[in-house]
MIBA-851754 format. One record per residue: residue in one letter; chain; x, y, z of N, C-alpha, C in turn. Coordinates in steps of 0.05 Angstrom, whole numbers, plus 32768, in hexadecimal, padded with zeros to 4 digits. Atoms other than C-alpha are relative to their C-alpha. Example, Ala and Ser with C-alpha at 12.3 -4.5 7.8 and 13.67 -1.06 7.14 Angstrom:
<rs>
> aa, ch, nc1, nc2, nc3, cac1, cac2, cac3, cc1, cc2, cc3
> A, A, 8012, 7FE8, 8000, 80F6, 7FA6, 809C, 8012, 8018, 8000;
> S, A, 7FF0, 7FE8, 7FFF, 8111, 7FEB, 808F, 7FF1, 8016, 800E;
</rs>
This chain:
<rs>
> aa, ch, nc1, nc2, nc3, cac1, cac2, cac3, cc1, cc2, cc3
> M, A, 800B, 8017, 7FF3, 80C6, 7E7D, 83A7, 7FF7, 8007, 801C;
> T, A, 8006, 7FF7, 7FE5, 80C8, 7E9C, 83EC, 7FE7, 8012, 8001;
> E, A, 8017, 7FEE, 8001, 8096, 7ED1, 83D7, 7FE6, 7FF0, 7FFB;
> L, A, 8017, 8011, 8006, 8067, 7E9C, 83BB, 7FF6, 7FF2, 8019;
> L, A, 8007, 800E, 7FE7, 8069, 7E74, 83FC, 7FF4, 8013, 8014;
> S, A, 800A, 7FEC, 7FEE, 805D, 7EB4, 8423, 7FE3, 8007, 7FF9;
> N, A, 801C, 7FFA, 8008, 801E, 7EC4, 83FA, 7FED, 7FE9, 8007;
> I, A, 8011, 8017, 7FFA, 8004, 7E7D, 8403, 7FFA, 7FFF, 801E;
> T, A, 8004, 8000, 7FE3, 800F, 7E82, 844E, 7FEC, 8015, 8009;
> Q, A, 8013, 7FEB, 7FF9, 7FEA, 7EC4, 8451, 7FE4, 7FF8, 7FF9;
> D, A, 801B, 8009, 8008, 7FAF, 7EA6, 842B, 7FF6, 7FEB, 8014;
> L, A, 8009, 8014, 7FED, 7FAD, 7E6B, 845A, 7FF9, 800C, 801B;
> N, A, 8005, 7FF3, 7FE7, 7FAF, 7E99, 8496, 7FE5, 800F, 7FFF;
> L, A, 8019, 7FF2, 8002, 7F74, 7EC0, 847B, 7FE8, 7FEE, 7FFC;
> L, A, 8016, 8012, 8006, 7F4B, 7E82, 846A, 7FED, 7FFC, 8017;
> P, A, 8013, 8004, 7FEA, 7F2F, 7E75, 84B0, 7FEF, 8018, 8005;
> L, A, 8010, 7FE8, 7FFC, 7F18, 7EBE, 84B4, 7FEB, 8003, 7FEA;
> Q, A, 8013, 7FFD, 8016, 7EF7, 7EBB, 8470, 7FEC, 7FEA, 7FFE;
> A, A, 8012, 8018, 8003, 7ED7, 7E76, 8477, 7FE4, 8006, 800A;
> P, A, 801C, 7FFB, 7FF8, 7E9B, 7E8E, 84A1, 7FF1, 8012, 7FED;
> V, A, 800D, 7FEE, 8014, 7E8D, 7EC5, 846E, 7FF8, 7FF0, 7FE7;
> V, A, 8005, 8011, 8017, 7E92, 7E93, 8435, 7FE8, 7FEE, 8005;
> I, A, 8016, 8011, 7FF9, 7E64, 7E63, 8458, 7FE5, 800F, 8002;
> A, A, 8019, 7FF0, 7FFD, 7E32, 7E9A, 8468, 7FF5, 8008, 7FE5;
> K, A, 8009, 7FF8, 801A, 7E2F, 7EB1, 8420, 7FF3, 7FE8, 7FF1;
> I, A, 800B, 8018, 800D, 7E24, 7E6A, 8406, 7FE6, 7FF8, 800E;
> A, A, 8019, 8008, 7FF1, 7DF0, 7E5D, 843D, 7FE9, 8012, 7FF8;
> V, A, 8015, 7FEE, 8008, 7DC9, 7E9C, 842A, 7FF6, 7FF9, 7FE4;
> A, A, 8007, 8008, 801B, 7DCB, 7E87, 83E1, 7FEF, 7FE6, 8000;
> F, A, 800F, 8019, 7FFE, 7DB2, 7E41, 83F5, 7FE4, 8005, 800A;
> L, A, 801A, 7FFC, 7FF4, 7D79, 7E5A, 8420, 7FEE, 800F, 7FEC;
> C, A, 8010, 7FF1, 8013, 7D61, 7E8C, 83EC, 7FF8, 7FEF, 7FE8;
> S, A, 8006, 8011, 8017, 7D66, 7E5B, 83B2, 7FEE, 7FE9, 8008;
> F, A, 8012, 8015, 7FF7, 7D44, 7E25, 83DB, 7FE3, 800B, 8001;
> F, A, 801B, 7FF4, 8000, 7D09, 7E54, 83E5, 7FF6, 8005, 7FE3;
> I, A, 8007, 7FFD, 801C, 7D0A, 7E64, 839A, 7FF6, 7FE6, 7FF5;
> A, A, 8008, 801A, 800A, 7D07, 7E1A, 838A, 7FE5, 7FF7, 800C;
> F, A, 8019, 8007, 7FF3, 7CCE, 7E11, 83BC, 7FE9, 800F, 7FF2;
> I, A, 8015, 7FF1, 800E, 7CA6, 7E49, 839A, 7FFC, 7FF5, 7FE4;
> Y, A, 8002, 800B, 801B, 7CB6, 7E2B, 8356, 7FEE, 7FE7, 8000;
> R, A, 800F, 8019, 7FFE, 7C9A, 7DE8, 836C, 7FE2, 8006, 8006;
> K, A, 801C, 7FFA, 7FF9, 7C5B, 7E07, 838A, 7FF0, 800D, 7FEA;
> T, A, 800E, 7FF1, 8014, 7C4B, 7E33, 834F, 8002, 7FF4, 7FE4;
> Y, A, 7FFD, 800C, 801B, 7C5F, 7E05, 8316, 7FE6, 7FF5, 7FF6;
> R, A, 8018, 800B, 800C, 7C27, 7DF4, 82E6, 8008, 7FF2, 7FE6;
> G, A, 7FFB, 800F, 8019, 7C25, 7DC2, 82AE, 8010, 7FE7, 8004;
> P, A, 7FF0, 8019, 7FFE, 7C47, 7D80, 829F, 801D, 8005, 7FFE;
> G, A, 7FE3, 7FFE, 8004, 7C91, 7D72, 829E, 800F, 800C, 8016;
> Y, A, 7FF1, 7FF5, 7FE9, 7CA4, 7D88, 82E4, 801A, 7FF0, 8003;
> S, A, 7FE5, 800D, 7FFD, 7CEF, 7D7A, 82EE, 800B, 8005, 801B;
> V, A, 7FF2, 7FFE, 7FE6, 7D0D, 7D6C, 8332, 801C, 800A, 7FFC;
> A, A, 7FE4, 7FF8, 8005, 7D52, 7D74, 8314, 8002, 801E, 7FFB;
> Y, A, 7FFF, 7FE3, 8004, 7D41, 7DBB, 82FE, 7FFD, 800F, 801A;
> T, A, 8003, 7FF4, 7FE6, 7D2A, 7DCC, 8344, 801A, 7FFF, 8010;
> H, A, 7FE6, 8002, 7FF3, 7D6B, 7DB3, 8361, 8015, 8012, 7FF3;
> T, A, 7FED, 7FEF, 800F, 7D91, 7DD8, 832B, 7FFE, 801D, 8009;
> L, A, 8004, 7FE4, 7FF7, 7D73, 7E1B, 8342, 8010, 8004, 801A;
> I, A, 7FF2, 7FFD, 7FE7, 7D90, 7E0F, 8388, 801E, 8000, 7FFB;
> L, A, 7FE3, 8002, 8005, 7DD5, 7DF9, 836F, 800A, 8017, 7FF0;
> L, A, 7FF7, 7FE9, 8010, 7DD8, 7E31, 833C, 8004, 8019, 8011;
> S, A, 7FFD, 7FE9, 7FEF, 7DCD, 7E66, 8371, 8019, 7FFE, 8012;
> M, A, 7FE8, 8004, 7FEF, 7E02, 7E49, 839F, 8019, 8002, 7FF1;
> T, A, 7FE8, 7FFF, 8011, 7E34, 7E40, 8367, 8005, 801D, 7FF7;
> T, A, 7FFD, 7FE4, 8007, 7E28, 7E88, 8351, 800D, 8010, 8016;
> A, A, 7FF5, 7FF3, 7FE9, 7E37, 7EA0, 8397, 801E, 7FFA, 8003;
> V, A, 7FE4, 8007, 7FFE, 7E79, 7E7A, 8397, 8010, 800E, 7FEA;
> V, A, 7FF3, 7FF3, 8017, 7E8B, 7E95, 8352, 8005, 801E, 8005;
> I, A, 7FFE, 7FE3, 7FFA, 7E7E, 7EDD, 8368, 8016, 8004, 8015;
> M, A, 7FEB, 7FFD, 7FEC, 7EAB, 7ED2, 83A5, 801B, 7FFB, 7FF4;
> V, A, 7FE6, 8005, 800D, 7EE2, 7EB6, 8379, 8009, 8018, 7FEF;
> I, A, 7FF9, 7FE9, 8010, 7EDF, 7EF1, 834A, 8008, 8018, 8011;
> G, A, 7FFB, 7FE9, 7FEF, 7EDC, 7F26, 8380, 8001, 8019, 7FF0;
> N, A, 7FFD, 7FE7, 8010, 7EF5, 7F68, 8364, 8015, 7FFD, 7FEA;
> N, A, 7FEA, 8005, 8013, 7F27, 7F47, 8335, 7FF4, 7FFD, 7FE4;
> L, A, 800A, 8000, 801B, 7F17, 7F57, 82ED, 800B, 7FE9, 7FEF;
> A, A, 7FF3, 8016, 800F, 7F48, 7F24, 82D2, 7FF2, 7FE5, 8006;
> R, A, 800E, 8019, 7FF9, 7F24, 7EEC, 82F8, 7FE5, 7FFF, 7FF2;
> A, A, 801A, 7FFF, 800E, 7EE2, 7F03, 82DA, 8002, 7FF8, 7FE3;
> F, A, 7FFC, 8008, 801B, 7EFD, 7EFE, 8294, 8008, 7FE3, 7FFD;
> G, A, 7FF8, 801C, 8000, 7F1D, 7EBC, 82A4, 7FE8, 7FED, 8003;
> L, A, 8017, 8010, 7FFC, 7EDB, 7EA1, 82BC, 7FEE, 8000, 7FE7;
> V, A, 800F, 7FFF, 8019, 7EB8, 7EB8, 827D, 800C, 7FEE, 7FEB;
> G, A, 7FF2, 8012, 8013, 7EEC, 7E94, 8254, 7FFC, 7FE3, 8007;
> A, A, 8004, 801C, 7FF8, 7EE4, 7E55, 827D, 7FE4, 7FF7, 7FFA;
> M, A, 801C, 8007, 8004, 7E98, 7E56, 8278, 7FF9, 7FFE, 7FE2;
> S, A, 8007, 8000, 801C, 7E9A, 7E61, 822D, 8004, 7FE4, 7FF3;
> I, A, 7FFC, 801B, 800B, 7EB0, 7E19, 8223, 7FE9, 7FED, 8008;
> V, A, 8017, 8011, 7FF7, 7E71, 7DFF, 8246, 7FE9, 8004, 7FEC;
> R, A, 8016, 7FFF, 8013, 7E38, 7DEE, 8217, 7FE7, 7FF5, 800E;
> F, A, 8019, 8008, 7FF4, 7DF1, 7DEB, 8232, 7FED, 7FF8, 7FE9;
> R, A, 8011, 800A, 8016, 7DC5, 7DC0, 8205, 7FE3, 7FFB, 8009;
> H, A, 801B, 8005, 7FF6, 7D87, 7DBC, 8231, 7FEE, 8018, 7FF8;
> A, A, 8013, 7FEA, 8009, 7D4D, 7DE4, 8212, 7FEC, 8005, 8016;
> V, A, 8014, 7FF8, 7FEC, 7D22, 7E09, 8245, 7FE7, 8006, 7FF1;
> K, A, 8019, 7FFD, 800F, 7CDB, 7E02, 822C, 7FEE, 8016, 800C;
> N, A, 8011, 7FED, 7FF3, 7CB8, 7E2D, 825F, 800F, 801A, 8005;
> T, A, 7FF2, 7FE7, 7FFD, 7CCB, 7E77, 825D, 8003, 8008, 801D;
> Q, A, 7FFD, 7FF9, 7FE4, 7CBE, 7E7D, 82A7, 8017, 7FF2, 800E;
> D, A, 7FE8, 800E, 7FF6, 7CF5, 7E4A, 82B4, 8019, 8011, 7FFD;
> I, A, 7FE9, 7FEE, 8005, 7D26, 7E7C, 8296, 8001, 8016, 8015;
> V, A, 8001, 7FEB, 7FEC, 7D0E, 7EB1, 82C7, 800A, 7FF5, 801B;
> Y, A, 7FF6, 800C, 7FE7, 7D1B, 7E81, 8301, 801E, 7FFD, 8000;
> I, A, 7FE3, 8002, 8002, 7D62, 7E76, 82E7, 800D, 801B, 8007;
> F, A, 7FF5, 7FE5, 7FFB, 7D70, 7EC1, 82E7, 7FFB, 8008, 801E;
> F, A, 8006, 7FFA, 7FE4, 7D4E, 7EC6, 832B, 8015, 7FF3, 8013;
> A, A, 7FEC, 800E, 7FF0, 7D7D, 7E91, 8349, 801C, 800D, 7FFC;
> L, A, 7FE6, 7FF3, 8005, 7DB9, 7EB3, 8328, 8002, 801A, 800F;
> A, A, 8000, 7FE6, 7FF3, 7DA7, 7EF7, 8343, 8003, 7FFD, 801E;
> V, A, 7FFE, 8005, 7FE3, 7D9E, 7EDC, 838A, 801C, 7FF7, 8007;
> G, A, 7FE5, 800A, 7FFB, 7DE0, 7EB7, 8385, 8015, 8016, 7FFE;
> M, A, 7FED, 7FE9, 8002, 7E04, 7EF6, 836E, 7FFE, 8012, 8018;
> A, A, 8004, 7FEF, 7FE9, 7DE6, 7F1F, 83A6, 800D, 7FF4, 8019;
> A, A, 7FF5, 800E, 7FE9, 7DFA, 7EEB, 83DA, 801E, 7FFF, 7FFE;
> G, A, 7FE3, 8002, 8003, 7E40, 7EE4, 83BD, 800E, 801B, 8005;
> V, A, 7FF5, 7FE6, 7FFB, 7E4C, 7F2F, 83C0, 7FFE, 8007, 801E;
> G, A, 8004, 7FFA, 7FE4, 7E33, 7F30, 8408, 7FE8, 8012, 8005;
> F, A, 8018, 7FEF, 7FFD, 7DF2, 7F57, 83FC, 7FEA, 7FED, 8009;
> Y, A, 8014, 8013, 7FF6, 7DC9, 7F29, 8428, 7FE4, 800B, 8000;
> T, A, 801B, 7FF4, 7FFF, 7D90, 7F5A, 8430, 7FF3, 8000, 7FE4;
> I, A, 800B, 8000, 801B, 7D88, 7F60, 83E4, 7FF8, 7FE3, 7FF9;
> A, A, 8006, 801C, 8007, 7D8A, 7F14, 83DC, 7FE7, 7FF6, 800E;
> I, A, 8017, 800A, 7FF1, 7D57, 7F06, 8413, 7FE6, 800F, 7FF9;
> V, A, 8018, 7FF0, 8006, 7D27, 7F3F, 8406, 7FF7, 7FFC, 7FE3;
> G, A, 8007, 8005, 801C, 7D2B, 7F35, 83BB, 7FF3, 7FE5, 7FFC;
> T, A, 800B, 801A, 8002, 7D1D, 7EEB, 83C3, 7FE3, 8000, 800A;
> L, A, 801B, 8000, 7FF4, 7CE0, 7EF7, 83F0, 7FED, 800F, 7FEF;
> F, A, 8013, 7FEF, 800E, 7CC2, 7F2F, 83C7, 7FFA, 7FF4, 7FE4;
> I, A, 8005, 800C, 801A, 7CCB, 7F0F, 8382, 7FF0, 7FE6, 8002;
> S, A, 800F, 8019, 7FFC, 7CB2, 7ECC, 839D, 7FE3, 8006, 8006;
> L, A, 801B, 7FF8, 7FFA, 7C75, 7EEF, 83B8, 7FF1, 8008, 7FE6;
> V, A, 800C, 7FF8, 8019, 7C67, 7F0E, 8374, 7FFA, 7FE7, 7FEF;
> I, A, 8004, 8018, 800F, 7C70, 7ECA, 8352, 7FE8, 7FF0, 800B;
> Y, A, 8016, 800F, 7FF4, 7C40, 7EA9, 8383, 7FE5, 800D, 7FFB;
> L, A, 8019, 7FF2, 8005, 7C0B, 7EDF, 837B, 7FF8, 7FFD, 7FE3;
> L, A, 8007, 8004, 801C, 7C0F, 7EDA, 832F, 7FF6, 7FE4, 7FFA;
> A, A, 8009, 801B, 8004, 7C08, 7E8F, 8333, 7FE4, 7FFB, 800B;
> R, A, 801A, 8004, 7FF3, 7BCC, 7E93, 8361, 7FEA, 8010, 7FF2;
> S, A, 8014, 7FEF, 800E, 7BA9, 7ECA, 8339, 7FFA, 7FF4, 7FE5;
> R, A, 8008, 8008, 801B, 7B87, 7EC1, 82F6, 8009, 8014, 7FEB;
> L, A, 7FF6, 7FEC, 8013, 7BAF, 7EF8, 82D5, 800C, 7FF2, 7FE7;
> G, A, 7FF7, 800B, 8019, 7BB9, 7EE6, 828C, 7FF6, 7FE4, 7FFA;
> T, A, 800B, 801A, 8004, 7B94, 7EA4, 8294, 7FE8, 8001, 7FED;
> P, A, 8016, 7FFF, 8012, 7B65, 7E95, 825A, 7FE6, 7FF8, 800E;
> R, A, 801A, 8007, 7FF5, 7B1A, 7E8F, 8268, 7FFB, 7FE2, 7FFE;
> R, A, 8005, 801D, 8000, 7B04, 7E49, 827A, 7FE8, 7FF8, 7FEE;
> D, A, 8016, 8007, 8012, 7AC8, 7E4E, 824C, 8008, 8003, 7FE2;
> D, A, 7FF6, 8000, 801C, 7AF3, 7E53, 820D, 8008, 7FE3, 7FF9;
> Y, A, 7FFB, 801B, 8009, 7AF5, 7E12, 81E6, 800A, 7FFF, 7FE3;
> L, A, 7FF9, 8006, 801C, 7B12, 7DF5, 81A7, 7FED, 7FEB, 7FF5;
> L, A, 8013, 8012, 800C, 7ADD, 7DD4, 817C, 800B, 7FF7, 7FE5;
> Q, A, 7FF7, 800B, 801A, 7AF1, 7DA5, 8143, 7FEB, 7FEB, 7FF7;
> F, A, 8012, 8014, 800C, 7AC4, 7D7D, 8114, 8005, 8000, 7FE2;
> S, A, 7FFD, 8002, 801D, 7AC3, 7D65, 80CD, 7FE4, 8000, 7FF3;
> T, A, 8019, 7FFE, 800E, 7A8C, 7D72, 809A, 8005, 8004, 7FE3;
> R, A, 7FFE, 7FFC, 801D, 7A7E, 7D77, 8050, 7FFA, 801D, 7FFA;
> S, A, 8005, 7FE4, 8008, 7A7F, 7DB9, 802C, 7FE3, 8004, 7FF8;
> A, A, 801C, 7FFA, 8006, 7A3A, 7DD9, 8028, 7FFE, 8013, 7FE8;
> G, A, 8001, 7FED, 8017, 7A4D, 7E05, 7FED, 7FF9, 801C, 8009;
> D, A, 8008, 7FE5, 7FFA, 7A2C, 7E49, 7FEE, 7FEA, 8001, 8016;
> E, A, 8016, 8001, 7FEC, 79F5, 7E32, 801E, 800B, 8002, 801C;
> S, A, 7FF8, 7FFF, 7FE3, 79F7, 7E3E, 8069, 8000, 7FE4, 800B;
> P, A, 7FFF, 801C, 7FF6, 7A0D, 7DFD, 8089, 7FEE, 7FFD, 8018;
> P, A, 8013, 8004, 7FEA, 79DB, 7DDE, 80BA, 800D, 8000, 801C;
> W, A, 7FF2, 8000, 7FE6, 7A10, 7DD7, 80F1, 8005, 801C, 800B;
> L, A, 7FFB, 7FE4, 7FF7, 7A19, 7E23, 80F3, 7FEA, 8009, 8013;
> A, A, 8016, 7FF8, 7FEE, 79D4, 7E2C, 8113, 8004, 7FF4, 801C;
> V, A, 7FFB, 800D, 7FE6, 79E8, 7DFB, 814A, 8016, 800F, 800F;
> L, A, 7FEA, 7FF0, 7FF3, 7A28, 7E22, 8158, 7FF6, 801A, 800A;
> N, A, 800A, 7FE6, 7FF8, 7A04, 7E64, 815A, 7FED, 7FFE, 8018;
> R, A, 8012, 8004, 7FE9, 79D1, 7E47, 818B, 800F, 7FFB, 801A;
> H, A, 7FF2, 8008, 7FE8, 7A05, 7E2D, 81BC, 8017, 8013, 8007;
> C, A, 7FE7, 7FF0, 7FFC, 7A3F, 7E5F, 81B3, 7FFA, 801E, 7FFF;
> R, A, 8003, 7FE3, 8001, 7A42, 7EA8, 81C3, 8018, 800D, 7FF3;
> K, A, 7FEA, 7FF7, 800F, 7A85, 7EAE, 81A1, 800A, 7FE9, 7FEF;
> L, A, 7FF8, 8015, 8013, 7A9C, 7E88, 8163, 8015, 800B, 7FED;
> T, A, 7FEA, 7FF6, 8010, 7AE0, 7E92, 8143, 800D, 7FE9, 7FF0;
> P, A, 7FF3, 8015, 8010, 7AF7, 7E67, 8108, 801F, 8003, 8001;
> I, A, 7FE3, 7FFF, 7FFF, 7B41, 7E55, 810D, 800E, 7FEE, 7FEB;
> N, A, 7FF2, 8012, 8013, 7B4E, 7E1D, 80DB, 7FEB, 7FF1, 7FF0;
> V, A, 800F, 8011, 8012, 7B2F, 7DFA, 809F, 8013, 7FEF, 7FF1;
> R, A, 7FED, 8012, 800D, 7B51, 7DBC, 8085, 7FF2, 7FEA, 7FF1;
> S, A, 800C, 8015, 8010, 7B40, 7D8D, 804D, 800B, 7FE5, 8008;
> L, A, 7FF9, 801B, 7FF8, 7B40, 7D43, 805F, 8005, 7FEE, 7FE7;
> G, A, 7FF9, 8011, 8017, 7B64, 7D1F, 8026, 7FF3, 800A, 7FE7;
> D, A, 800C, 7FFA, 801A, 7B43, 7D1B, 7FE2, 7FE1, 8002, 8002;
> S, A, 801D, 7FFF, 7FFD, 7AFC, 7D19, 7FFE, 7FF6, 801D, 8003;
> E, A, 800C, 7FE5, 7FFD, 7ACB, 7D53, 8005, 7FFF, 8008, 801D;
> L, A, 8001, 7FFA, 7FE3, 7AD2, 7D50, 8051, 8014, 8016, 8007;
> M, A, 7FEF, 7FEB, 7FF6, 7AF0, 7D8C, 8074, 8000, 7FFF, 801F;
> E, A, 7FFF, 7FFE, 7FE3, 7B08, 7D91, 80BB, 8000, 801E, 8008;
> L, A, 8003, 7FE5, 7FF8, 7AF2, 7DD2, 80DC, 8008, 8003, 801D;
> S, A, 7FF8, 7FFB, 7FE5, 7B10, 7DF0, 811B, 7FF6, 801C, 8008;
> Y, A, 800B, 7FE6, 7FF6, 7AEF, 7E28, 8144, 8008, 8003, 801D;
> Y, A, 8000, 7FF8, 7FE4, 7AFD, 7E4C, 8184, 7FE4, 8009, 8007;
> V, A, 801B, 7FF9, 7FF9, 7ABA, 7E4F, 81A7, 7FFE, 8007, 801E;
> R, A, 8006, 7FF9, 7FE4, 7A9F, 7E6E, 81E7, 7FE2, 7FFA, 8004;
> L, A, 801B, 800A, 7FFC, 7A61, 7E4B, 8200, 7FEF, 8013, 8011;
> H, A, 8013, 7FF2, 7FEE, 7A23, 7E6C, 821D, 8000, 7FF4, 801C;
> D, A, 8001, 800F, 7FE6, 7A24, 7E36, 8253, 8016, 7FEB, 7FFE;
> T, A, 7FEA, 8013, 8002, 7A64, 7E0F, 825F, 7FF7, 7FE3, 8007;
> A, A, 800B, 801B, 7FF9, 7A3A, 7DD5, 827B, 7FF2, 7FF3, 7FE9;
> R, A, 800F, 800B, 8017, 7A19, 7DCD, 8237, 8012, 7FF7, 7FEA;
> G, A, 7FED, 800A, 8015, 7A57, 7DB5, 8212, 7FF7, 7FE6, 7FF4;
> D, A, 8009, 801A, 8009, 7A3B, 7D6F, 820E, 7FE8, 8003, 7FED;
> A, A, 8017, 7FFB, 8011, 79FB, 7D89, 81F0, 8008, 800A, 7FE4;
> L, A, 7FF6, 7FF6, 801A, 7A22, 7DAE, 81BA, 800B, 7FE9, 7FEF;
> I, A, 7FF5, 8017, 800F, 7A47, 7D6E, 81A7, 7FEA, 7FEE, 7FF6;
> E, A, 8016, 8012, 8008, 7A07, 7D45, 81A5, 7FF1, 800C, 7FE8;
> E, A, 800F, 7FF4, 8016, 79E3, 7D77, 8178, 8010, 8000, 7FE7;
> L, A, 7FF0, 8001, 8019, 7A1D, 7D7C, 8148, 8002, 7FE5, 7FF4;
> N, A, 7FFF, 801B, 800A, 7A22, 7D31, 8143, 7FE6, 7FF8, 7FF2;
> R, A, 801A, 8007, 800D, 79D8, 7D2F, 812F, 7FFD, 800F, 7FE5;
> V, A, 8002, 7FF2, 8019, 79E4, 7D60, 80F6, 800B, 7FEE, 7FE9;
> P, A, 7FF7, 8011, 8016, 79E9, 7D3A, 80B3, 801A, 800B, 7FF4;
> G, A, 7FE7, 7FF9, 800C, 7A2F, 7D3A, 8097, 8016, 8009, 8013;
> V, A, 7FEC, 7FF8, 7FEC, 7A52, 7D4E, 80D8, 800A, 7FE7, 800E;
> D, A, 7FF4, 8018, 7FF3, 7A82, 7D1C, 80F6, 8019, 8009, 8010;
> G, A, 7FE7, 7FFC, 7FF1, 7ABC, 7D18, 8127, 8000, 801A, 8010;
> V, A, 8002, 7FE8, 7FF0, 7AA5, 7D4F, 8157, 8011, 7FFE, 8019;
> N, A, 7FEF, 8000, 7FE8, 7AD8, 7D60, 818D, 8000, 801C, 800C;
> L, A, 8000, 7FE6, 7FF2, 7AD6, 7D98, 81C1, 8017, 7FFF, 8015;
> F, A, 7FE9, 7FFF, 7FEE, 7B17, 7DAA, 81E5, 8001, 801A, 800F;
> F, A, 7FF8, 7FE7, 7FF3, 7B2D, 7DDC, 8218, 8016, 800D, 7FEF;
> D, A, 7FEA, 7FF3, 800E, 7B5B, 7E11, 81FB, 801A, 7FF5, 8009;
> E, A, 7FE6, 800E, 7FFB, 7BA2, 7DF4, 81F7, 800F, 800D, 8016;
> E, A, 7FF2, 7FF2, 7FEB, 7BBD, 7E29, 8226, 7FF6, 7FF9, 801C;
> Q, A, 800C, 8005, 7FE6, 7B8E, 7E12, 825D, 8005, 7FE4, 800A;
> I, A, 7FFC, 801C, 7FF8, 7BA2, 7DC8, 825E, 8019, 7FFE, 8011;
</rs>
């Protein structure tokens, strides 16, 4: 009992000396993760932006720093933490693959701050954030804006060349069939094409000419789904 009280007293005596270090590590994790969340907000594209996810990135990094400090160099604590975390079930599905990268980003920064590698945490945050920002601002991997999805319904022309094909060849410099679907029990078929127009400003003219072709109905022209 005396030994236990002595150990507790020693820990309490060390607490004031360790508190500034603990606060510094958590503060570095907060500042870095706050910047990560800021970059995430600035570079996010598409619907479904979640404020809760942005806050989670900050809290995750700070919590990771605390966990790393708790573990220290103690292997038993590390295994104990793994056992404790194994009972937690995460049921939220991450739809955007880039969101997973941000989670690992926040975890890595929190680990670096928790260990005390402030330079790694700060420089890593700034450099990776710069790369993310440049990728978001550039058009690397972005589909061309003159790629469209064309859908319309028509009757089968048999072995003859359909009259609408001449209209497509006149307006499109690239024509790729992607789907042919029968509409019920009728002879109507729904055709889908990826098209690249000679002139993107002439999309309305293409629709008007197709609508004037006998047997063609329900003409729709969409941007490629990845561009919306």
